[in-house]
N, C-alpha and C positions, 0 to 999 in steps of 0.2 A: 901794064903794072900799077894796079891801087896804089894809093897811097892812103896811111892809116889816117880817119879822121875820129875824132877825141867826141865819145860820147856825146858833154854837152853843147860842143861844138854845132850839134845837127842839130836840134834844140830851135824855134823857135824863138823864146824867151832868152833874152840875157842873159849871162852867166848870174850874176851880182843877184837879178830876180831867183834864178832854179836856187842859191845858193841864202837865199833871205825864205824861200818857202821851203827847200828837201835839205842841204847837205851844211847848211850854219846852222839851223833851226834843228831847238833843244829842246826835251820835255822838262821845265822848269821843278824844282822844289817847293824854292824859297821869290821871292818876290819883296821888289821895293813896298818905301808907302805912296806914292804914285796913284795918281787917281785911275782909273779903268769909268771912264765916261758912260751915261749913255748914248752920247752921238757917236762914240766908236762903237757901242753892241752892236747899233743900229745900224750902220753901217758895212760891219762884216755880215750882217743879216741878210741888208741887202744886191754884197755881194753872191753872197752862196743861195740865195735861193734858185740861181738860176741853173746852179747844174741839175743834170738830171737825175732822172727819180721812175720806174716804171711804173708809168698808162698818167707822167707827172703828179704821182698823187702827195704827193708832199705831205709826209707826214710826221714831219718831225718838228715837236714844242720844246720850250728851256723857257725856263725857271731861272729868274736872273737872283743871285741872292746877294744881292751887298750890305743888309744893315745887320748893325749887334745880333735882335734879337732875328732877323734867320739864319746867322750863320748857329747860335744856341739852338735852336733848335734842330739843324744843320750838323751841327759836330757830334752826336750822339749815336748820330745813322753810320758814321763813316768806322769804318775800319783804324784802329791803334795808330796804324802808321800811317794813315793820311790823316789823323785829326788837328792836328797841330798845324802842320801847313794849309791848312783847307780855314780854318780858326784865323790865319795872319792874313792868306792873299786879300787884296782888295777888292775883287770878284769871286764867285761864282757859279756855274751856270748849272743846273740839271738842264742836261737832255734827254729828252721821252718821247716816248711813241705814242702816238693818238689814232687808240685802236678804233675809232668810226673816222680815217680817213674820210671814208669813203664816201661820208656826207657829200664833201665837199665836189665830188667824182665831176658832176655837173655843171659846173660854174669853171674850174682846171679843166677839164676832160671835154669840153661842151660837140665836140662832134662827132660820138660815142655815146646816144641819149641812151645808152641800155648797160656801160660801165659802172654805175652800182650796185646795180641788180650784179654782178659779176661774184660781191662778196658779202652774199649775205649768209655763209657759213660763217661765222664766226672764229671760230681755232684759225681757221684757214685763211682769215681775215688779218687777226694777232699777230701771224709768221709774214704776213708780205708786209704787213707794217714793223716791225722788228727788226727787220732786212731793209729797209727803205730805207726807214732813221738811221739805222748806223750807216748804210752809205753817206749819210745825210752828215752826220756824228766827221765823217774823214773829211768832208769839203767844209764843216764850221772851223776844225783845224786849222786846215790851210788860211782860212779868212782871218782866224787868230794871228798869223805868221804875216801876214799880208797888212796889219792895220801896225806891222812893228809892237806884237805886245807878242808873248809869250804863253804857250798854254798848257797846263801840267792835268794833261787827261789819263779817269781815275774809275777801276771797277771796282774796288775793294768797299763795298758799301754795301749797306742791307737795302735792299727794292721794297721789297714790301714795305719795315719799314718807311723810305720814304715815302710811297707811291701815300700810303696810309696819313703820312703830316702834311704830305705837301699836295697832294693829288685828290683826296676822299670823295673829290665831287668832279671828278673828272675824268674818263678813258683817258689817260695819258697813263705809262708805262716804263718808266726810269729804266734808261741802260747805260749811259753815263758819266759823270763828274767831272767837272772842268773845270782847274783853277788858271786865272786869268789876268795877266798884268805884265809890269816888265819885270825881268829879272833882278834878284835882289844881290847880296853878295853870294860866291860861289852857289850860284841857283844849281851846277848838273853834277850829276854821275859820269862819272869816263863814258867816253863813251864805245859802245859798242859793238862789234862786230853786225855786219850786212853778208848775207849769201850771196856768193855769183850768179852773176848770170846765170852760167853753165849748170847750175845747179838748180833754178827755178825755172827756168821757161824749156821746152821741149817746141820743136817743128814739124808739123807733117804734112 
């Protein structure tokens, strides 16, 4: 006879940490006035940089916007529904993919001297950059939660506009804009349903 075990009990992470990172973590729509420090942003990166990417290519790049001038440049490029909360957030991070990530492969993937040459085709390289940077976006959100902060990720913005405004001299392509901070008053929408295990997972 088998004993039923709760899924949370089968994981190595303590349940309160599981809750912090997943079950109780929510997408914040407004934030308090408490500042987010450069040290916190650095600590988030220093944690999530260890998560895996294909061939260790690490294409994620981040632009941290905290000044009034920076917010004024960003705000018109956000969709109308995302504008006010972005203006009010203590910090907004534009996460982008570096389409010339392959230039770093000799340093970050040194045991394969020909790695850089595999990405000579620009179109294919851009797809690889975006795929792996999006993996890192997910890691970044978890890192924000691990720092005791809330993340408000958004994809409603003018990508071409942001790339032109902020990355004109860089091979970066914007992917996700994330507001970061301590949750404000009534920051959450109602919790939405999740799909059940049997709807999502098949075993062969």
